[in-house]
C-alpha positions, -999 to 999 in steps of 0.1 A, spaced: 1 1 0 13 35 -7 0 69 -9 11 104 -16 4 129 10 2 166 2 7 188 33 -18 217 39 0 245 59 -18 248 89 -10 279 116 2 260 146 12 230 129 50 220 124 55 236 87 93 218 87 84 191 64 82 186 28 49 200 11 46 163 -3 59 130 4 49 94 3 39 70 29 40 31 22 37 -3 39 35 -39 30 2 -53 34 9 -75 61 19 -46 84 -11 -22 72 -42 -18 90 -74 3 84 -106 13 96 -134 38 80 -112 70 93 -79 57 100 -46 41 84 -17 28 102 13 5 96 27 -15 125 66 -16 128 63 20 109 60 51 125 30 64 105 -8 70 111 -33 88 89 -67 98 103 -96 107 79 -125 113 104 -142 148 103 -138 146 142 -104 137 143 -95 163 118 -113 190 139 -93 179 171 -59 183 154 -71 216 138 -83 227 176 -49 216 190 -30 235 164 -51 268 170 -49 266 208 -8 264 201 -8 292 177 -27 315 201 1 307 227 30 313 203 38 277 198 35 246 178 11 216 186 36 184 189 26 152 170 25 131 202 0 157 215 -23 151 187 -16 113 188 -24 112 228 -55 134 221 -67 109 191 -59 79 212 -80 92 242 -110 106 219 -109 69 204 -110 51 240 -136 75 253 
């Protein structure tokens, strides 16, 4: 499985990455649901759900209001907490 990711510049999120990049995984390590792709043993997850995207944007806006950038671990923790709650 592979996909090309186009990064949308978002205030409060890390802008120190390439504007476009490719993610890939062997089929055996890939898992997915209706709103999430993940590869085990590889450090990437992609979220598609509207609520998940809203949560990431909310965290980025809060960070930007404080003159900071939201960290990936903060978004991942918030998404995991939202999934389990």
